[in-house]
N, C-alpha and C positions, 0 to 999 in steps of 0.2 A: 502493500499500499504505499509503503514511505516512497518507493520510486516511481510509481504510477506521481504520487502527488508533486514530485520533483519534477518530473517532464511535464505533467501540467502549468505546472508556475514558469517552467520556461518557456514555453508554448506561449502561454499568456504575456509574458514580458517581451515575447518578440525572438528569444535566444534560437527557437526551432520554427521556421516557417513552414506554410503549408508546402506539401508533397516534398518536404527534405527530410532527408535520412536522419535518423535518430540513431543513438549509440546501440551498440549491439548488447546482448545481455552479457558479453564478455568483458566490453569495455567499462558495462555499468558495474560489474563485478568488482573490475579493480577499481575503481573508484571512489566504491562504496564499501571496498572491503569486504563484499560479502559473497557467498555461493552464486555460482550462475544460473542455478537453477529458482533461486530468491529472484533474481534480477528478472529472468525471465519469466516470470508470474506476474510481476509488474507490468511488463511489454505485454503480454496476455489478457491483462484486465484492459488496458488501454485498448487495445484491438477489440476485443468484446463490447468496448462501449462507443466504437466508431470514431474515437480518436486518432489512433494508427491504424494505417491498412498495409498489408502486404505484399513486397513486390519477389515474387519466389524467388529464393537464391542471393537476392539484396539485401532483405533485410525489410525492416519496419520504416514505414514516413509517415508523416505527419498529413493528416486527411485534410481536405481543404474546407471542411466545416470544423476544425477541429475546437478553435476559439471559441465559437458560438454553444457548441455541446458542452465544453468545460464549465462558460459561466452560465447558461441554462442548467447545469446538474448542480453547482455549488450555490444558485440562486436556492434550488428547488430541495436540497438537503441542507449545507450549511447555514445558510442564511434562516430558512423554516427552523432549525433547532437552536439558533439564538435569539430570534424573536421568542419562541417558547421560552425560553429561561428567565428572559428579558420580563417576559407579561409574567411569569410565574414570581420573581422576586418583587415586579412591581405590587402585584395582588398581596404578596406578606407585607409589603410595607405601605397597604392602603392608597396608592399614588393612582388617581383615577385616570380612565383611558386619555381624556383632555388633557391632563397633565404629562402624562408619559409621551404621547404623540406630539407635544410644544418641545419637551425635552429633545426629542430626537430630531425635530426641524431646529432647533437650537445648536446642539451637535454637529449636525449635518453642515449646517451652514460656516460652523466653528473650520470643522477640519475639510469638508468637503467643498469648501471654496462656493458653496452657495451653487453647485453643478446640480441641475435634473439627471 
């Protein structure tokens, strides 16, 4: 999972571009000092999610829709978990929905630069 997450981040940062070859399982194993089979699992996971695709005999490459898939996945999984935890904590602290929304807007302006 850590290998898959690292590759996702590198794709989002633009360090691996669409249709570009990513590191082999052996290179990943060397870089992260892990078993090549473990690295292969991360690559396989990304392939199953449509983030990477195989070119037979050449390796794994970044899918044309990789960034979109990653962003959608993270929005649907990671953000959902964070929002649920935030709402649970707000409930424990008796923070109203309106107050919570305002807090989110204020922080978004502060660190998000007010971007939509």
